[in-house]
TORDREN-720224 format. One line per field, with one value per residue: residue number from 1; y, x, z of N, C-alpha, C in turn; residue in three letters. Coordinates in steps of 0.001 Angstrom, whole numbers, m for minus. Layout:
BEGIN
pos = (NUM, ...);
n.v = (Y, ...);
n.u = (X, ...);
n.w = (Z, ...);
ca.v = (Y, ...);
ca.u = (X, ...);
ca.w = (Z, ...);
c.v = (Y, ...);
c.u = (X, ...);
c.w = (Z, ...);
code = (ALA, ...);
***
This chain:
BEGIN
pos = (1, 2, 3, 4, 5, 6, 7, 8, 9, 10, 11, 12, 13, 14, 15, 16, 17, 18, 19, 20, 21, 22, 23, 24, 25, 26, 27, 28, 29, 30, 31, 32, 33, 34, 35, 36, 37, 38, 39, 40, 41, 42, 43, 44, 45, 46, 47, 48, 49, 50, 51, 52, 53, 54, 55, 56, 57, 58, 59, 60, 61, 62, 63, 64, 65, 66, 67, 68, 69, 70, 71, 72, 73, 74, 75, 76, 77, 78, 79, 80, 81, 82, 83, 84, 85, 86, 87, 88, 89);
n.v = (14091, 12274, 9280, 9064, 10364, 8703, 6332, 7236, 7804, 5208, 3980, 5398, 4617, 1833, 1899, 3048, 1050, m1110, m22, 330, m2236, m3709, m3861, m5638, m7908, m8617, m9177, m11310, m13141, m13548, m14541, m16852, m18259, m18668, m20242, m22436, m23419, m24076, m26092, m27977, m28617, m29697, m31707, m31433, m31549, m29936, m28237, m26015, m24621, m22439, m20307, m18874, m17575, m15929, m14379, m12987, m11592, m9999, m8471, m7035, m5544, m3984, m2507, m1082, 192, 1254, 3937, 5174, 3848, 4632, 7401, 7534, 6599, 8505, 10862, 10248, 10040, 12643, 14086, 13033, 13850, 16630, 17241, 16762, 18481, 18984, 16498, 16010, 17636);
n.u = (m17659, m20243, m21547, m24277, m24657, m23224, m24701, m27121, m26382, m25678, m28181, m29709, m28285, m28758, m31531, m31680, m30376, m32151, m34472, m33655, m32997, m35282, m37314, m36112, m35638, m38241, m39498, m37912, m38543, m41298, m41287, m39763, m41482, m43674, m42461, m41747, m44267, m45183, m43308, m44038, m46627, m46264, m44473, m41788, m38508, m36217, m33392, m32108, m34026, m35202, m33432, m33193, m35791, m35844, m33550, m34191, m36461, m35396, m33608, m35443, m36714, m34576, m34200, m36622, m36809, m34345, m33452, m34800, m33666, m30997, m31303, m32093, m29767, m27888, m29022, m28832, m26042, m25299, m26512, m25066, m22419, m22798, m23258, m20866, m19074, m20262, m20089, m17409, m16850);
n.w = (25120, 26429, 28010, 27490, 25023, 23303, 23542, 22500, 19833, 19014, 19288, 17371, 15108, 15029, 14619, 12055, 10599, 10963, 9830, 7163, 6331, 6666, 4515, 2615, 4173, 4974, 2509, 1674, 3666, 3183, 527, 918, 2601, 884, m1133, 416, 1154, m1397, m2007, m94, m856, m3426, m2973, m3610, m2779, m3070, m2115, m3172, m4493, m3244, m3364, m5847, m6342, m4028, m4415, m6764, m5857, m3787, m5266, m6822, m4805, m3945, m6259, m6325, m3791, m3378, m3687, m1591, 618, 295, 631, 3329, 4590, 3767, 4869, 7618, 7885, 7175, 9273, 11402, 10801, 10751, 13381, 14516, 15785, 18265, 19376, 20011, 22110);
ca.v = (13251, 11395, 7971, 9227, 10713, 7493, 5428, 7809, 7580, 3776, 3704, 5923, 3775, 578, 2171, 3231, m273, m1885, 579, 135, m3652, m4339, m4272, m6814, m9061, m9016, m9806, m12606, m14007, m13884, m15410, m18137, m18944, m19107, m21352, m23601, m23957, m24716, m27340, m28921, m29060, m30508, m32711, m31196, m31270, m29397, m27170, m24830, m23985, m21199, m19238, m18055, m16624, m14931, m13484, m12115, m10709, m9009, m7564, m6140, m4615, m3015, m1593, m216, 969, 1619, 5380, 5474, 3352, 5504, 8692, 7388, 6480, 9806, 11788, 9919, 10401, 14102, 14504, 12628, 14722, 18019, 17374, 16256, 19440, 18796, 15184, 15981, 18509);
ca.u = (m18788, m20553, m22105, m25624, m24547, m22791, m25849, m28099, m25874, m25805, m29613, m30097, m27649, m29503, m32833, m31471, m30071, m33394, m35389, m33165, m32945, m36594, m38009, m35487, m35853, m39651, m39761, m37244, m39343, m42558, m40976, m39352, m42678, m44450, m41744, m41865, m45621, m45196, m42554, m44816, m47779, m45850, m43511, m40462, m37626, m34957, m32961, m31669, m35175, m35564, m32463, m33447, m36887, m35450, m32582, m34932, m37328, m34569, m33121, m36550, m36900, m33474, m34474, m37752, m36621, m32935, m33274, m35269, m32641, m29841, m31644, m32045, m28373, m27241, m29544, m28242, m24627, m25231, m26821, m23948, m21277, m23102, m23178, m19550, m18478, m20830, m19706, m16045, m16705);
ca.w = (24794, 27548, 27692, 26947, 23611, 22598, 23514, 21568, 18472, 18743, 19118, 16071, 14095, 14950, 14007, 10617, 10041, 10939, 8865, 5800, 5964, 6847, 3285, 2015, 5055, 4926, 1214, 1705, 4530, 2500, m619, 1466, 3081, m286, m1767, 1314, 991, m2717, m1908, 697, m1647, m4576, m2485, m4177, m1656, m3582, m1214, m3915, m5131, m2565, m3568, m7033, m6120, m3030, m5037, m7684, m5067, m3096, m6300, m7164, m3683, m3996, m7375, m6004, m2564, m3245, m3481, m236, 1538, 151, 1218, 4779, 5023, 3557, 5874, 8909, 7839, 7195, 10639, 12249, 10529, 11079, 14842, 14940, 16716, 19610, 19893, 20513, 23286);
c.v = (12303, 10118, 8092, 9548, 9484, 6501, 5932, 7608, 6106, 3398, 4181, 5072, 2463, 776, 2364, 1885, m1108, m1352, 321, m1335, m4336, m4712, m5540, m8060, m9551, m9709, m11180, m13601, m14466, m14824, m16789, m18947, m19481, m20296, m22604, m24236, m24673, m26055, m28392, m29485, m30011, m31617, m32617, m30797, m30804, m28185, m25886, m24085, m22636, m20041, m18323, m17113, m15546, m13911, m12499, m11119, m9628, m8012, m6562, m5117, m3568, m2026, m613, 704, 1439, 3095, 5802, 5035, 4263, 6865, 8620, 7331, 7812, 10823, 11523, 10308, 11909, 14636, 14190, 13557, 16184, 18260, 16930, 17178, 19290, 17457, 15182, 16893, 17738);
c.u = (m19012, m21241, m23483, m25606, m24154, m23946, m26905, m27664, m26009, m27266, m30092, m29521, m28401, m30880, m32715, m31180, m31338, m34346, m34954, m33145, m34306, m37291, m37429, m35718, m37297, m39993, m39115, m38019, m40614, m42309, m40548, m40534, m43516, m43781, m41822, m43239, m45746, m44463, m43327, m45978, m47360, m44868, m42160, m39556, m36246, m34564, m32582, m32820, m35514, m34643, m32810, m34641, m36558, m34494, m33265, m35795, m36526, m33993, m34202, m36801, m35797, m33686, m35582, m37477, m35186, m32709, m33729, m34246, m31417, m30096, m31593, m30615, m27641, m27726, m28943, m26773, m24450, m25503, m25667, m22755, m21560, m23052, m21827, m18885, m19002, m20429, m18330, m15839, m16859);
c.w = (25971, 27060, 27061, 25456, 22790, 22486, 22541, 20119, 18093, 18516, 17754, 14934, 13923, 14319, 12495, 9947, 9924, 9884, 7423, 5385, 6041, 5535, 2660, 2863, 5002, 3607, 1151, 2558, 3831, 1327, m130, 1972, 1924, m969, m893, 1224, m347, m2689, m1116, m112, m2758, m4219, m3180, m3016, m2112, m2736, m1952, m4573, m4500, m2912, m4730, m6839, m5088, m3622, m5973, m6908, m4352, m4092, m6700, m6056, m3674, m5133, m7025, m4819, m2381, m2995, m2095, 807, 1501, 794, 2741, 5290, 4872, 4578, 7240, 8959, 7887, 8599, 11589, 12057, 10886, 12582, 15388, 15951, 18133, 20221, 20528, 21720, 24560);
code = (MET, ASN, VAL, ASP, VAL, VAL, ILE, ASP, ILE, ALA, ARG, GLN, THR, LEU, LEU, VAL, ILE, ILE, LYS, CYS, SER, ALA, PRO, MET, LEU, LEU, VAL, SER, LEU, ILE, VAL, GLY, LEU, ILE, VAL, SER, ILE, PHE, GLN, THR, ILE, THR, SER, ILE, GLN, GLU, GLN, THR, LEU, THR, PHE, VAL, PRO, LYS, LEU, ILE, ALA, ILE, PHE, MET, VAL, ILE, MET, LEU, ALA, GLY, SER, TRP, ILE, PHE, LYS, ASN, ILE, VAL, ASP, PHE, THR, TYR, GLU, LEU, PHE, SER, ASN, PHE, GLY, THR, TYR, ILE, LYS);
***
């Protein structure tokens, strides 16, 4: 296995990580922004107010996109293991 193969595997791994974590991160960002705007408008400065809506939103995203995330991870793992013979040469 040469350096190019290792770099390609690392690149593919990072792309899968980004693709699988993006829905949860984006929803968390949007919910946090909405709660911050709500806190600014109502002058409520409670720091723990952001955790519950984010937690609920991320849980909902995992419920909706969990099978898609799992499928991406399984496909990548299957591809990685199926090419294992070429990696060790």
